C-alpha positions as CSV (number, residue, x, y, z in Angstrom):
1,M,17.0,88.6,-24.6
2,S,13.7,87.2,-25.4
3,S,13.4,86.6,-21.7
4,R,13.9,90.2,-20.3
5,T,10.9,91.8,-18.6
6,L,10.2,95.3,-18.3
7,L,8.5,96.9,-15.3
8,S,7.7,100.6,-14.5
9,A,5.6,102.5,-12.2
10,R,5.5,106.4,-10.8
11,W,8.1,104.6,-8.0
12,V,10.8,101.8,-8.0
13,I,12.8,101.5,-4.7
14,G,16.2,99.9,-5.6
15,H,19.5,99.1,-3.8
16,R,22.9,101.1,-4.6
17,D,25.9,101.3,-1.9
18,G,23.9,98.9,0.5
19,A,21.1,101.3,1.2
20,H,17.6,101.7,-0.7
21,V,17.4,104.8,-3.2
22,V,14.2,105.8,-5.0
23,H,14.0,106.1,-8.7
24,E,11.2,108.1,-9.6
25,N,9.3,107.2,-12.9
26,G,11.8,104.1,-12.7
27,V,11.9,100.8,-14.2
28,V,13.1,96.9,-13.2
29,V,14.0,94.9,-15.6
30,I,14.3,91.2,-15.5
31,E,16.2,88.4,-16.6
32,G,15.7,84.9,-15.8
33,D,14.9,84.6,-12.7
34,S,17.1,88.0,-11.4
35,I,16.8,91.4,-11.8
36,L,19.1,92.8,-14.9
37,H,18.7,96.8,-14.4
38,V,17.0,99.2,-12.2
39,G,17.2,102.9,-12.9
40,R,15.2,105.5,-15.0
41,D,15.8,104.7,-18.3
42,F,16.7,101.2,-20.1
43,D,18.8,101.2,-23.7
44,G,18.7,97.6,-24.1
45,E,15.7,95.2,-26.1
46,V,13.0,93.4,-24.0
47,A,10.5,90.8,-24.8
48,E,7.6,92.5,-22.4
49,R,6.7,95.4,-21.0
50,I,4.0,96.2,-18.3
51,D,3.8,99.8,-16.6
52,Y,1.7,100.0,-13.5
53,G,1.4,103.7,-13.5
54,Q,0.4,104.9,-9.9
55,A,2.5,102.3,-8.2
56,V,5.3,101.0,-6.4
57,I,7.9,98.3,-7.8
58,A,9.6,97.5,-4.1
59,P,11.5,93.9,-3.0
60,G,9.6,91.5,-2.2
61,F,8.6,91.3,2.1
62,I,10.3,88.5,3.8
63,D,8.4,87.2,6.9
64,L,10.5,85.5,9.3
65,D,7.4,84.0,11.1
66,A,4.7,83.8,8.5
67,L,1.3,81.9,9.8
68,S,1.2,79.0,8.1
69,D,-2.2,77.5,10.0
70,L,-5.5,79.2,11.0
71,D,-5.2,81.5,13.0
72,T,-6.8,80.9,16.7
73,T,-4.8,83.9,18.8
74,I,-7.7,86.0,17.1
75,L,-10.0,83.9,19.6
76,G,-8.0,85.2,22.6
77,Y,-8.4,88.5,21.3
78,D,-11.2,89.9,23.7
79,N,-11.2,85.7,25.8
80,T,-8.8,86.0,28.4
81,P,-6.9,84.4,30.4
82,A,-5.4,82.2,27.8
83,W,-5.3,79.4,30.4
84,R,-9.1,79.5,30.9
85,K,-9.8,79.8,27.3
86,G,-8.6,76.6,26.2
87,R,-4.9,78.3,25.0
88,V,-3.0,76.3,27.8
89,W,-3.9,72.4,27.7
90,P,-5.9,71.2,31.1
91,E,-4.6,68.2,33.5
92,S,-8.0,66.7,31.9
93,Y,-6.7,66.6,28.6
94,I,-3.5,65.3,29.0
95,A,-4.8,63.0,31.0
96,A,-6.9,61.6,28.0
97,G,-4.0,61.9,25.4
98,P,-3.4,65.2,23.3
99,R,-4.4,64.3,19.8
100,E,-4.6,65.6,16.5
101,M,-7.0,67.9,16.2
102,Y,-6.7,68.6,12.3
103,T,-6.9,65.6,9.4
104,P,-3.6,65.4,7.3
105,E,-5.7,66.7,4.3
106,E,-6.7,69.8,6.4
107,L,-2.8,70.7,7.6
108,A,-1.6,70.4,3.8
109,F,-4.5,73.1,2.8
110,Q,-3.7,75.2,5.8
111,K,-0.2,74.9,4.4
112,R,-1.3,76.2,0.9
113,H,-3.7,78.5,1.5
114,A,-1.6,80.2,4.1
115,F,1.5,80.2,1.4
116,A,-1.7,81.9,-0.8
117,Q,-2.8,84.8,1.7
118,L,1.2,85.5,2.2
119,I,1.9,86.0,-1.9
120,R,-1.5,88.7,-1.6
121,N,0.3,90.4,0.6
122,G,3.5,91.0,-1.2
123,I,5.7,88.5,0.5
124,T,7.9,86.8,-1.2
125,T,10.3,84.9,1.3
126,A,8.6,83.2,4.2
127,L,9.6,81.1,7.2
128,P,6.3,79.4,8.0
129,I,5.0,79.1,12.1
130,A,2.1,77.4,13.3
131,S,0.6,76.8,17.1
132,L,1.2,74.0,18.6
133,F,-1.3,73.9,21.1
134,Y,-4.1,72.0,18.5
135,R,-1.3,69.2,18.0
136,A,-0.8,66.2,19.2
137,W,2.7,67.1,19.9
138,G,4.5,68.8,17.3
139,E,4.7,69.3,13.5
140,T,4.8,66.2,11.4
141,V,7.3,65.6,8.2
142,A,4.7,64.3,6.3
143,E,2.6,67.8,6.6
144,F,6.0,69.2,5.2
145,E,6.4,67.2,2.3
146,A,2.5,68.4,1.0
147,A,3.9,71.9,2.5
148,A,7.2,71.6,0.0
149,E,5.1,70.4,-2.8
150,A,2.6,73.5,-2.5
151,A,5.6,76.2,-2.6
152,E,6.8,74.8,-5.5
153,D,3.7,75.1,-6.9
154,L,3.0,78.3,-6.1
155,G,5.9,80.0,-6.6
156,I,6.7,81.2,-2.9
157,R,10.1,81.1,-1.4
158,A,10.2,79.1,1.5
159,Y,12.0,78.2,4.5
160,L,10.7,74.8,5.8
161,G,10.8,72.7,8.9
162,P,8.4,70.8,11.0
163,A,8.5,72.5,14.3
164,Y,9.4,70.3,17.4
165,R,9.8,70.3,21.3
166,T,10.6,68.4,24.2
167,G,7.5,69.6,26.3
168,G,4.4,71.4,26.5
169,Q,2.5,73.3,28.7
170,V,-0.3,72.0,31.3
171,T,-2.4,74.5,33.6
172,D,-4.5,73.4,36.7
173,T,-8.1,74.5,37.3
174,A,-7.1,77.0,39.6
175,G,-4.4,78.6,36.6
176,N,-1.1,77.3,38.1
177,I,0.9,76.7,34.5
178,R,4.0,74.4,34.7
179,A,5.7,72.3,32.4
180,V,5.5,68.6,31.3
181,Y,8.2,66.9,29.1
182,D,9.1,63.7,26.9
183,E,12.4,64.0,26.2
184,A,12.6,61.2,23.7
185,R,9.7,62.2,21.7
186,G,11.2,65.6,21.3
187,M,14.2,64.2,20.2
188,Q,13.3,61.9,17.5
189,G,10.9,64.9,16.4
190,L,14.3,66.8,15.9
191,E,15.9,64.1,14.3
192,E,12.6,63.5,11.7
193,A,13.2,66.8,11.2
194,A,16.9,66.8,10.1
195,D,16.4,64.2,7.5
196,F,13.7,66.2,6.1
197,A,16.0,68.8,5.9
198,R,18.9,67.6,4.2
199,R,16.4,66.1,1.4
200,I,15.0,69.3,0.7
201,D,17.1,72.0,1.1
202,G,17.9,73.5,-2.2
203,I,15.2,72.3,-4.1
204,A,12.7,74.1,-6.8
205,G,15.6,75.6,-8.0
206,G,16.9,76.6,-4.7
207,R,13.9,78.8,-4.0
208,I,12.9,76.0,-0.5
209,R,15.8,76.2,1.9
210,A,15.8,74.4,5.1
211,M,15.0,76.1,9.1
212,F,15.1,74.7,12.4
213,A,12.0,75.3,14.3
214,P,11.9,74.0,17.8
215,D,8.8,75.5,19.6
216,R,9.0,78.1,22.6
217,I,12.0,78.4,24.7
218,E,10.3,77.0,28.0
219,T,8.9,74.0,26.3
220,C,12.4,73.0,25.1
221,T,15.3,70.9,27.1
222,E,19.0,71.6,27.0
223,G,19.9,68.4,25.2
224,L,17.2,69.8,22.4
225,L,18.8,72.9,21.9
226,Q,22.3,71.8,21.3
227,R,21.9,69.6,19.5
228,T,19.5,71.7,17.3
229,A,22.4,74.3,17.6
230,A,25.0,71.6,15.8
231,I,23.0,70.6,13.3
232,A,22.0,73.7,12.0
233,A,25.3,75.0,11.9
234,E,26.5,72.4,10.0
235,M,23.9,73.0,7.7
236,G,24.0,76.7,7.5
237,A,20.2,76.6,8.1
238,P,19.0,79.3,10.5
239,V,17.3,78.2,13.4
240,R,13.8,80.4,14.9
241,Q,13.6,79.9,18.8
242,H,10.5,82.0,20.1
243,C,11.7,83.6,23.9
244,A,11.2,86.3,25.7
245,Q,7.4,86.7,24.5
246,S,5.1,86.1,27.5
247,P,5.3,86.6,31.4
248,V,4.3,83.0,31.5
249,E,7.3,82.0,29.7
250,L,9.6,84.1,31.8
251,Q,8.6,82.3,34.8
252,L,8.9,79.2,33.8
253,V,12.6,79.2,32.1
254,R,13.2,81.1,35.4
255,E,11.9,78.4,37.6
256,Q,13.6,75.4,35.4
257,H,17.2,77.6,34.8
258,G,17.5,80.6,37.5
259,C,18.0,83.3,34.3
260,G,15.9,84.9,31.3
261,P,15.6,83.0,28.4
262,I,18.1,84.7,26.2
263,E,20.9,84.4,28.6
264,W,20.0,80.8,29.1
265,L,20.8,80.2,25.4
266,E,24.0,81.7,25.8
267,R,24.6,79.9,28.4
268,I,24.2,76.8,27.0
269,G,25.8,77.9,23.9
270,A,23.1,77.4,21.6
271,L,22.7,81.2,20.8
272,Q,24.6,82.1,17.4
273,K,24.1,84.2,14.1
274,N,22.0,81.9,12.5
275,W,19.2,82.1,15.4
276,L,16.3,84.3,14.7
277,L,14.3,85.3,17.6
278,P,10.9,86.2,18.3
279,H,9.3,88.5,19.9
280,G,11.6,89.4,22.0
281,I,8.8,92.1,23.6
282,H,10.4,91.2,27.7
283,A,13.7,90.4,26.9
284,S,16.0,92.7,29.2
285,E,18.4,95.1,28.0
286,A,21.3,92.9,29.0
287,E,19.9,89.7,27.1
288,F,19.6,92.7,24.1
289,A,22.9,92.6,24.1
290,L,23.4,89.3,24.4
291,I,21.7,88.9,21.0
292,A,23.4,91.7,19.6
293,G,27.3,89.9,20.1
294,A,26.1,86.6,19.6
295,G,25.0,88.5,15.9
296,A,21.6,86.7,16.1
297,T,18.4,88.2,14.4
298,L,15.4,89.7,16.4
299,V,12.3,88.8,14.7
300,H,9.8,91.7,15.5
301,C,5.7,91.0,15.4
302,P,4.3,94.1,16.1
303,L,1.1,93.4,15.0
304,V,0.9,90.2,17.0
305,S,1.8,91.9,20.2
306,A,0.0,94.7,20.0
307,R,-3.0,92.9,19.6
308,H,-2.1,91.4,23.3
309,G,-1.3,94.6,24.8
310,G,2.5,94.2,24.1
311,M,5.4,96.3,22.8
312,L,9.1,96.2,21.9
313,R,10.9,98.8,24.0
314,S,12.0,99.4,21.8
315,F,13.2,99.1,18.4
316,P,15.2,102.1,18.0
317,K,17.2,101.3,21.0
318,C,17.5,97.7,19.6
319,R,18.9,98.9,16.6
320,A,21.2,101.6,18.1
321,M,22.8,98.5,20.0
322,G,23.7,96.7,16.6
323,I,21.1,94.4,16.4
324,N,19.9,92.8,13.1
325,I,15.7,93.3,13.2
326,G,13.7,91.0,11.0
327,L,9.8,91.3,10.9
328,G,7.2,88.4,11.0
329,T,3.8,88.8,10.5
330,D,2.5,85.9,13.3
331,T,-1.2,86.3,12.6
332,F,-3.7,86.9,10.2
333,P,-4.0,88.6,8.0
334,P,-0.5,88.5,6.9
335,D,-0.6,92.3,6.2
336,M,3.3,93.2,6.0
337,I,2.3,96.6,5.0
338,L,-0.2,96.5,8.3
339,N,2.7,95.4,10.3
340,M,4.9,98.1,9.3
341,Q,2.6,100.9,10.3
342,V,2.1,99.6,13.7
343,G,5.5,99.1,14.5
344,L,6.2,102.4,13.7
345,M,3.6,103.5,15.9
346,T,5.0,101.6,18.7
347,A,8.2,102.2,18.3
348,R,7.3,105.9,18.7
349,L,4.9,105.4,21.5
350,A,7.8,103.6,23.1
351,E,10.2,106.5,22.2
352,G,8.9,109.6,21.0
353,M,8.3,110.9,17.3
354,E,11.5,111.8,16.1
355,A,13.4,108.4,17.5
356,I,12.5,106.3,14.1
357,R,11.3,107.4,10.4
358,S,9.3,104.9,7.8
359,E,12.7,103.8,6.3
360,A,13.7,101.6,9.5
361,M,10.4,99.6,9.1
362,F,10.9,99.0,5.4
363,D,14.7,98.3,5.9
364,A,13.5,95.5,8.4
365,A,11.1,94.2,6.2
366,T,13.3,93.7,3.5
367,L,17.2,93.8,4.3
368,G,16.6,92.7,7.8
369,G,15.2,89.6,6.5
370,A,18.0,89.4,3.9
371,R,20.5,89.4,6.4
372,A,19.0,87.2,9.2
373,L,19.2,84.3,6.3
374,G,22.5,85.4,4.8
375,R,21.2,86.4,1.5
376,D,22.3,89.5,0.2
377,D,20.5,88.4,-2.8
378,L,17.2,88.6,-1.5
379,G,15.1,92.3,-0.1
380,R,16.7,94.3,-2.6
381,L,16.2,95.3,-6.2
382,A,19.9,96.1,-8.0
383,P,21.7,93.9,-10.3
384,G,22.2,90.4,-9.9
385,A,20.0,90.0,-7.0
386,K,16.9,87.6,-7.2
387,A,13.7,89.0,-8.9
388,D,11.6,89.1,-5.9
389,I,9.1,92.2,-6.4
390,A,5.8,93.4,-4.9
391,V,3.8,95.9,-7.0
392,I,1.9,98.1,-4.7
393,D,-1.0,99.8,-6.3
394,L,-1.1,103.3,-5.2
395,S,-3.9,104.8,-7.0
396,R,-6.7,104.6,-4.5
397,V,-3.9,105.8,-1.8
398,L,-3.7,109.6,-1.2
399,Q,-0.1,109.6,-2.1
400,G,2.4,112.3,0.2
401,T,5.6,113.0,-1.6
402,D,7.5,109.6,-0.9
403,P,6.3,106.1,-1.7
404,V,7.6,104.5,2.1
405,Q,5.8,106.7,3.5
406,S,2.6,107.1,1.8
407,L,2.9,103.0,2.4
408,M,3.5,103.5,6.3
409,T,0.0,106.2,6.7
410,S,-2.5,105.1,3.6
411,A,-2.2,101.6,2.3
412,S,-2.6,97.8,3.0
413,G,-1.9,94.5,1.8
414,R,-5.0,94.3,-0.4
415,D,-3.0,97.5,-2.2
416,V,-0.3,94.7,-3.7
417,R,-1.7,94.0,-7.5
418,D,1.3,91.8,-8.7
419,V,4.1,89.7,-7.0
420,W,7.2,88.5,-8.8
421,I,9.4,85.5,-7.5
422,D,12.7,84.1,-8.8
423,G,11.3,86.1,-11.9
424,R,7.9,84.2,-12.0
425,R,4.6,86.3,-12.2
426,V,3.2,84.6,-9.1
427,M,0.2,86.6,-8.8
428,A,-1.2,89.4,-11.5
429,D,-4.5,92.1,-10.9
430,R,-4.4,89.6,-7.2
431,V,-5.4,86.3,-9.0
432,I,-3.0,83.5,-8.4
433,P,-2.7,80.6,-10.8
434,G,-4.6,77.7,-9.8
435,V,-6.3,79.5,-6.2
436,D,-9.7,79.8,-5.9
437,E,-9.7,82.7,-3.3
438,A,-13.3,81.9,-2.6
439,A,-13.7,78.8,-2.0
440,D,-10.3,78.1,-0.6
441,A,-12.0,81.0,2.1
442,A,-15.0,79.0,2.8
443,R,-12.9,75.7,3.1
444,A,-10.8,77.5,5.7
445,Q,-13.5,78.7,7.4
446,A,-15.2,75.5,7.7
447,Q,-11.8,74.0,9.5
448,F,-11.8,76.9,11.7
449,D,-15.9,76.7,13.2
450,R,-15.1,72.8,13.8
451,V,-11.6,73.8,15.7
452,I,-13.9,76.2,18.0
453,A,-16.4,73.4,18.4
454,Q,-13.8,71.4,20.0
455,Y,-12.8,73.5,22.4
456,P,-14.7,72.6,25.3
457,D,-12.8,69.1,25.4
458,R,-9.7,70.9,25.8
459,T,-10.1,73.9,28.0
460,V,-10.0,73.5,31.7
461,G,-13.7,72.2,33.0
462,H,-14.5,72.2,29.8
463,P,-17.3,74.7,29.5
464,P,-19.5,75.3,26.7
465,V,-18.5,77.5,23.4
466,A,-20.5,80.0,24.1
467,E,-18.6,80.8,27.3
468,I,-15.0,80.5,26.4
469,F,-15.9,82.7,23.4
470,T,-17.8,85.7,24.9
471,P,-19.4,87.9,22.5
472,S,-18.9,91.8,22.4
473,Y,-23.0,92.6,22.5
474,K,-26.0,90.7,23.8
475,R,-27.0,88.2,20.8
476,I,-30.8,88.4,19.6
477,D,-32.4,85.6,18.8
478,G,-35.8,84.9,17.0
479,N,-38.1,87.8,17.7
480,E,-37.1,88.7,21.0
């Protein structure tokens, strides 16, 4: 009884009979690491009461594609094509030998910094994703050992596993992109990832679990994916495989295998229920049917897709086909509320105003993610579920008649006030214990600046930075 904490607010999003429900002027009671009670009142004794007032107490968001490095995709926002702007390895870079662009200490810091950013945005469960463009080949076990330490310290629920691949993209000076392979290196990366998975799965009281992260499908070979599927199935771990996300990917996969990426996964026997598939914006209707048939999860990342001119066509149709859809932020800021808002808008652009309502996106950010991970104790506030909670302040938000609709129209990640994970208050009034937000932001920016300075070395023709990234307007220096 002494461990019970009662939270109250204007709105509580609970869960009953398989669906979210809304309690106005509701309460949530936490006992240990779990939810004891959700409703309008509670008659039992509690050790502490916290009233959040004009706020919504919601299940914490589940981010199936959570950025865990410094988001260099923002450098390509107005700077294209990608192959000319250092987003694809030039042949000269390959000839010189790809290298790590970050130190081990920088990589460890990035994971911790990213986890803190996720918590600030109400994300309580995360599956990290990072770009391999800036790596010698794949992610390392050492950096994920550091990631596990950071996750345990900060309190986030995380599924961890270093990304690996058997191939990479290379461009010539004319923009012809091809794949280059190192099968042995990729298989070694998988075996190291598997060893890491077996060692860390279930640590930190079960908050840290294993996942497998083969990189983009056009840089993975059949043997790598089949071996991944076998090991992950044996462990019951999720596999995340980026596919159907770009025209270049489609071209390379068709050249190599004579079919689309999701069709190829199914053909080689890799497409299974535990597979999570970002982004799907270039998938065909037949490939969506394969995802539905396998019971796999489509990981929708609407913000990052829209930034690059893409959109899922369409969220309502995929739902109607029976596909489980979860969400991923995959960019900075990892604002899941903004992500849901963009997802709702692009779905309506694709199918019309009446094709989708706000709760469909909220379901994807919570229940869809939980279903993808095979967890009926996440993504909901119900007795027996894990006490993973996001408290979103609505006192400065123009509220309508419904809390979810208010989130979709007026709120942002900056309105997340408190976060609880596994019954632990990991952020209070936007302060995360042991994290100096300003100092970490400055450190991240310094790292980012050093990476930008290295771009000429890894860009076709090696132009200066000022030519790779052109400014929005003319820069005026001095007294000009």
